[in-house]
VOLO-85587 format. One record per residue: residue in three letters; x, y, z of N, C-alpha, C in turn. Coordinates in pm, whole numbers, padded with zeros to 5 digits, always signed. Each point is the difference from the previous one (the first is absolute). Layout:
// VOLO-85587
ALAXYZXYZXYZ/...
END
This chain:
// VOLO-85587
MET-00677-01105-03136-00073+00124+00025-00076+00060-00170/SER+00105-00041-00105-00039+00050-00165-00144-00069-00014/LYS+00008-00153+00023-00117-00069-00045-00140+00065+00085/LEU+00012+00020+00103-00106+00011+00094-00054+00172-00037/GLY+00103+00089-00034+00007+00104-00032-00106-00012-00145/ARG+00049-00101-00085-00063+00038-00115-00185-00078+00024/MET+00033-00062+00045-00121-00064+00069-00180+00109+00034/LEU+00137+00115+00095-00089+00115+00075+00006+00100-00121/GLY+00068+00007-00079-00025+00079-00081+00056+00140+00069/ARG+00131-00040+00065+00090+00124+00076+00124-00066-00010/THR+00103+00138-00016+00110-00038-00008+00101-00060+00128/ARG+00111-00059-00032+00087-00104+00058+00051+00068+00126/GLN+00000+00118+00000+00013+00101+00090-00092+00019+00138/VAL-00129+00039-00099-00094+00024+00098-00082-00187+00089/VAL+00053-00097-00082-00038-00119+00081+00109-00022+00100/PHE+00125+00060-00020+00082-00041+00087-00017+00104+00133/TYR-00023+00148-00016-00041+00064+00083-00094-00038+00132/TRP-00112-00057-00072-00095-00058+00098+00035-00169+00042/VAL+00037-00055-00066+00054-00129+00082+00060+00045+00101/ARG+00118+00092+00015+00080+00044+00097-00088+00081+00105/LYS-00073+00070-00047-00083+00069+00098-00093-00145+00093/MET-00057-00100-00057-00057-00115+00055+00064-00032+00096/LEU+00152-00033-00090+00054-00069+00129+00027+00097+00127/GLU+00019+00138-00030+00037+00066+00114-00115+00012+00095/MET-00151-00035-00042-00104-00030+00087+00005-00109+00052/ARG+00027-00088-00035+00019-00123+00036-00127-00080-00065/ILE-00057+00055-00098-00116-00066-00101+00043-00109-00041/LEU+00137+00032-00077+00059-00149-00040+00144+00012+00084/GLY-00019-00167-00027+00142-00034+00059+00012-00137+00018/PRO+00108-00076+00067+00050-00097-00031-00152-00083+00006/PRO+00040-00184-00051-00140-00068-00005+00017-00082+00171/GLN-00164+00046+00041+00005-00071+00112-00117-00156-00006/VAL+00044-00072+00077-00083-00158+00004-00122+00000+00078/TYR-00083-00019-00019-00159-00020+00098+00003-00124+00038/VAL+00026+00004+00108-00008-00173+00061-00152-00052+00061/ARG-00058-00079-00049-00111-00050+00043+00023-00015+00126/PRO-00059+00001+00097-00022-00010+00136-00044-00191+00027/ASP-00077-00012-00047-00105-00146-00011+00145-00080-00086/ALA+00067+00029-00071+00080-00098-00055+00131-00044+00067/VAL+00001+00127+00074+00141-00025+00087-00030-00054+00154/ARG-00119+00009+00024-00053-00007+00149+00070+00073+00051/LEU-00018+00169+00000+00026+00091+00059-00128+00068+00050/TYR-00042+00022+00099-00053+00071+00024+00061+00119+00111/TYR-00144+00104+00007+00072+00147+00115-00120-00006+00077/VAL+00069+00031+00106-00084+00007+00144-00020+00164+00040/PHE-00117+00088+00042+00041+00120+00010+00027+00016+00192/PHE+00075+00096+00057-00023-00005+00157-00036+00179-00002/HIS-00066+00037+00101-00069+00126+00085+00134+00027+00114/GLY+00032+00070+00021+00083+00028+00062+00098+00108+00021/ARG+00114-00016+00081+00102+00095+00034+00103-00070-00102/ASN+00098+00155-00028+00073+00001-00158+00067-00129+00014/PRO+00028-00070-00141+00065-00125+00031+00150+00029-00076/GLY+00044+00147-00006+00103+00035-00084+00008-00001-00120/GLU+00103-00007-00082+00009-00021-00144+00011-00188-00052/ASP-00021-00084+00068-00014-00094-00027-00127-00087-00076/TYR-00095+00098+00014-00174-00049-00083-00004+00075-00078/VAL-00072-00035-00136+00010+00083-00081-00172-00054-00049/PRO-00096+00057-00040-00030+00192+00021-00015-00023+00151/THR+00029+00145+00045-00050+00033+00121-00043+00128-00034/PHE-00142+00016+00091-00063+00093+00018-00038+00060+00143/CYS+00007+00124-00003-00042+00072+00117-00132+00070+00031/THR-00042-00043+00088-00163+00026+00011-00020+00154+00053/LEU-00124+00035-00006+00013+00145+00089+00039-00019+00124/LYS-00031-00083+00062-00026-00023+00132+00184+00000+00061/GLY+00075-00030-00106+00170-00004+00014+00047-00147+00029/ASP-00101-00122-00023+00038-00107-00002+00046-00038-00157/TYR+00019-00141-00013+00013-00048-00131-00047-00115-00043/ILE-00026-00016-00177-00022-00127-00026+00077-00049-00067/PHE+00082-00118-00010+00111-00029-00099-00078-00164-00004/ALA+00091-00025-00163-00013-00144+00001+00118-00041-00006/VAL-00004-00142+00033+00122-00079+00027-00002-00148-00088/PRO+00066-00031-00069-00017-00117-00089+00013-00164+00066/PHE-00089-00082-00020+00051-00126+00053-00009-00088-00097/LYS+00012-00141+00071-00027-00138-00102-00064-00121+00085/THR+00043+00012+00145-00064-00122+00033-00094+00057+00116/PRO-00058-00102+00067-00058+00060+00121+00067-00009+00143/THR+00091-00056-00016+00127+00018+00089+00059+00158+00010/GLU+00013+00028-00119+00042+00150-00005-00108+00095+00039/LEU-00100-00007-00024-00135+00068-00016-00006+00002+00207/GLN+00033-00098+00075-00007-00047+00112+00129+00105+00044/HIS+00115-00024-00048+00101+00056+00073-00023+00174-00010/LEU-00044+00042-00136-00044+00164+00002-00134+00022+00108/SER-00086-00056+00036-00100+00053+00039+00028+00004+00153/MET+00132-00096+00068+00046-00001+00119+00078+00164+00027/ARG+00025+00018-00131+00106+00104-00023-00053+00133+00001/HIS-00122+00025-00082-00103+00117-00029-00109+00026+00061/ALA-00073-00119+00043-00108-00043+00068-00083-00031-00080/ILE-00126+00056-00039-00120-00063-00103-00001+00018-00114/PRO+00026-00075-00087-00014+00009-00135-00134+00049-00100/ARG+00049+00049-00151-00135+00001-00020+00035-00077-00179/ILE-00050-00121+00020+00073-00076-00153-00058+00027-00064/CYS+00083+00004-00152-00041+00054-00115+00063-00060-00089/PRO-00038-00109-00088+00112-00077-00131-00010+00070-00097/
END
């Protein structure tokens, strides 16, 4: 905090306060890893239908009261099983 304060021209206490506030607001937090879907052969399929529950994220509620939700899949067989369960998919790589 001291080194950052010197770089910013602020006191260590002010920098500590800013960092704490950003942590509380979740602007800063633990590191996250972004996985390229094409590198791990992971794809998402979007469905439009009834409420899938809390199993799938993201889930969006439409103005009509139905839902749009994304489900990850890796193989065509998985996609076929998902299609039988949730109706016609909208595929997005």
